[in-house]
C-alpha positions as CSV (number, residue, x, y, z in Angstrom):
1,M,25.0,-7.9,134.5
2,N,25.0,-4.4,133.2
3,E,23.8,-1.8,135.6
4,R,24.3,1.4,133.1
5,W,22.3,1.8,130.3
6,N,23.8,3.8,127.9
7,D,21.9,3.0,124.8
8,L,17.9,3.4,125.2
9,S,17.4,3.8,121.5
10,P,15.5,0.0,121.0
11,L,12.4,2.0,123.5
12,D,12.2,5.2,121.5
13,P,8.4,4.7,119.7
14,G,9.5,7.5,117.2
15,R,12.5,4.5,115.8
16,D,9.5,2.4,114.1
17,P,6.0,4.3,114.3
18,E,4.2,1.6,112.5
19,R,5.2,-1.2,115.0
20,W,3.7,1.3,117.9
21,E,0.5,1.7,116.1
22,A,0.3,-1.8,116.1
23,L,0.8,-2.3,119.1
24,L,-1.1,0.6,120.7
25,R,-4.0,-1.2,118.5
26,G,-3.5,-4.6,120.1
27,T,-3.1,-3.0,123.4
28,R,-6.7,-0.7,122.8
29,A,-8.2,-4.0,121.6
30,A,-7.5,-6.1,124.2
31,A,-8.6,-3.9,127.0
32,A,-11.9,-2.8,124.9
33,G,-14.1,-5.0,127.2
34,E,-12.9,-3.9,130.7
35,L,-13.1,-0.3,129.5
36,A,-16.5,-0.9,128.5
37,R,-17.1,-2.3,131.8
38,R,-15.8,0.0,134.0
39,A,-17.5,3.0,131.8
40,F,-20.9,1.2,132.5
41,A,-20.2,1.0,136.2
42,A,-19.3,4.6,136.5
43,G,-22.6,5.5,135.0
44,P,-25.9,5.9,136.7
45,A,-27.0,2.3,135.4
46,G,-24.1,1.0,136.8
47,Q,-25.4,2.4,140.3
48,L,-28.6,0.6,139.8
49,A,-26.9,-2.3,138.7
50,R,-25.0,-2.5,142.3
51,W,-28.7,-2.3,144.0
52,V,-30.4,-5.1,141.8
53,S,-29.0,-8.3,143.6
54,P,-29.7,-6.8,147.1
55,A,-32.7,-5.9,146.5
56,L,-33.8,-9.2,144.8
57,A,-32.6,-10.9,147.9
58,M,-34.4,-8.5,149.9
59,A,-37.7,-8.9,148.2
60,A,-37.3,-12.8,148.3
61,S,-36.9,-13.1,151.6
62,L,-39.9,-10.7,151.9
63,V,-41.9,-13.7,150.2
64,I,-41.1,-16.2,152.3
65,A,-41.9,-14.6,155.3
66,A,-45.2,-13.8,154.5
67,W,-45.6,-17.1,153.0
68,G,-45.1,-18.6,156.0
69,M,-47.1,-16.1,158.2
70,L,-49.7,-17.2,155.4
71,A,-49.4,-20.7,156.6
72,L,-49.3,-20.2,159.6
73,A,-52.5,-18.2,160.0
74,E,-54.3,-20.8,157.7
75,G,-53.6,-23.3,160.5
76,T,-56.1,-21.6,162.8
77,P,-59.6,-21.9,161.9
78,Q,-61.4,-18.7,161.8
79,T,-65.6,-18.7,161.6
80,A,-66.8,-15.8,159.4
81,T,-69.8,-14.4,160.3
82,A,-72.6,-12.4,158.3
83,P,-72.5,-9.0,158.7
84,G,-75.8,-7.8,161.3
85,V,-78.3,-5.3,160.1
86,A,-76.5,-2.0,161.9
87,E,-73.0,-3.1,160.1
88,A,-74.8,-4.1,156.8
89,M,-76.2,-0.5,156.9
90,G,-72.9,0.9,157.7
91,V,-73.8,2.5,161.1
92,P,-70.2,3.0,162.7
93,F,-68.7,-0.1,165.1
94,A,-68.5,2.1,168.1
95,M,-72.1,2.9,167.8
96,T,-73.4,-0.7,167.6
97,V,-71.7,-2.0,170.1
98,S,-72.9,0.6,172.8
99,A,-76.6,0.4,171.5
100,E,-76.1,-3.6,172.1
101,E,-75.1,-3.8,175.2
102,G,-77.9,-1.6,176.6
103,A,-76.3,1.4,177.6
104,R,-78.0,4.6,176.8
105,D,-79.1,5.6,173.0
106,A,-75.8,4.9,171.1
107,A,-75.8,8.5,169.3
108,D,-76.6,10.3,172.6
109,Q,-73.2,8.4,174.2
110,L,-71.1,9.6,171.1
111,L,-72.4,13.1,170.8
112,L,-72.6,14.5,174.5
113,P,-70.1,14.6,177.0
114,D,-70.1,12.7,179.6
115,F,-71.3,14.7,182.6
116,L,-75.0,14.8,180.7
117,E,-77.6,12.6,181.1
118,T,-80.1,11.9,178.4
119,R,-83.2,10.4,180.7
């Protein structure tokens, strides 16, 4: 085994420029796909592309959770009641509850302080 290298002239690229340029073209052509992928990944589109998969996974899990909640909610029957006269007229709920309970006048109950009596 020869551990001393005396003649390195075969490694000189200036010795055969055509061969050297062909080697460079071949290397660049072989690396073009990877270089394009790296250029894309370094840009803003690459940053967004890295978020697509986790975002889709989160959206899918939310859809599944919402579907499950709806499936559970459909199991319990809920009766729909027709709106009352006050509700249909747009009277606030707080006023209708106090009036239905037979307390003082609902408007006075909301507008007057507690220590004042209307009657």
